[in-house]
N, C-alpha and C positions, 0 to 999 in steps of 0.2 A: 541564421544565428543559433549557435550551439546552446545548450541548457546551461552549460557553465558561464558562457557570456551573458546570458539572460539573468542569471542570479547576480552576476557582478553589476550589470546596468540597473537592476532593481534595487541592489544594495545602494548604489550612489544616489538613486531617486529618493530612497528612504532616508539617507543621510540629509539630503537638501530639504525634504519636507519635514525633518525632525520627528519621524516616526520611530520612537525608541523601540517598541516591543518588536515591530516589523524588522527593524535593522538588526536586532539582536539575534531573531530567528534566522535571517539571511545570512548573517556572518557565521551562525553555526553550521548552517548548510554548506557554505563555501569551504569551511574549515574541514567538515567530513569529506567533502570531495577532494580537497588539496591532500589530506592524509591518505586517502586511498591512491591518489596519483603518486604519491611518495613510496607507498608500499609496492605499487606495480612498477615504479621507476619509468612511467611514460604517462602522456596525456590520456584521460578517459574519454571514450565516445558516449554519446548520449544514452545509449542502452545502459552502460555502466553506472553513469550518473543516476540514472532512474533506480537502479538496484541499491545505490547508496541512499538515495532518498526514501525508498521504499522501507529500507532498514530503519531509518530515523522515524518513520511513521509507526512501525511496529513497536519501537522502543518508547515512543510517546504513548501509544495505547496501554502498554504494560505500566507506565508511570501513571496514568490517569486511573487505571485500576488500583494501583497500590495507594495512591493519594486519597481515592474514595474510601478504601477500606481503613486508612489511617486517619480518617476524618479530617482532611485537609482540602477542603472544596476550592479554596482560592488557588492552590497549586494545580489541582486537577483541571480548573477552568483555564489556567495558563497554557497547560500542555495541550489542551483541546484547541486553544487558539492557534498553537504553533502546527498542529496537525492540520488544521484548515488551510494555513498559509503553505505549508509544504505540498499538500495535495493540489494546490493550484498549478504546480509544476509538473504533476503526473497526468498520464493519459486518463481518459475518462474511465469510470468504473462501471462494471456491469451491475445491474439492479438485481435485487433478490427476485424479482418476478422472473427476469431473464435466466437467471441461475436455475430456478425450480423448473422452467420450461425446458431448459438444455438437459437438465437431469432425467426428466421424464422422457424426453425424446431418446436420449442415450439408452436408457433402460428398455424402452420399447424397440429399438433397433437391436438391442442385444438378445431379445427374447424374454426369457424370464431369469436373470441373474438372481443369485442368492447373496447373503452377506459375505460369503467367502469370495465374490467376485467384486467386492467393493473396490479394491485398487484398480481393477481393469475400468470400472465404471467411471471412477475419479478420473483416470488418465484420458479417456475418451472425452469426458466433459470438459476438461481443462484444455484439450485440443481444439474445442469448438471455440474458444475464447482467445485465439492466438494474437489478435490485435487489440484486445481490450484487457485492462487490468481486472483481475478477479481476486476475491477474498477466498484463499484456500480453505480456511476454516468454515466459512459458510457453506462452500461447495461439499465439504466433508460431512457437515451436519445434514444438509439437505439429502445426500446419497444415503446416509444412515436412515434417515426418517422414511424416505421413499422404499427403501429395501426392508425395512422393518414392517411396512404396511402390507408387504406381500405374504 
């Protein structure tokens, strides 16, 4: 079953069980996928659907940050619940410990890179996580921290 079909199936289940918030989020996901299909003028494969969902997660994280700054905790909490639901459709994410270990291994393999080599270190580290979702921002911060310590 494709990811789009799974979202549709879960949407029907949420309708039947009268889970309003879950249904609302699933409809938003389906709508974003449909809009991307219209732009592309062809059905999306699972990889493209994951890209759309990843964008949605990033948008929600930005919203949480803005709502927190704006002293709107109820809206920030709603966005965080949406993130949790959307992430259930995403492949598993690498933990912070895994990222730190990979960055250290990459730096060790490269010898003694400097801050100028940050891009190369980032690229090599990201390549190690081909089948796992990774937070690029976290990788970047970890690489900076590790290279600055040298």
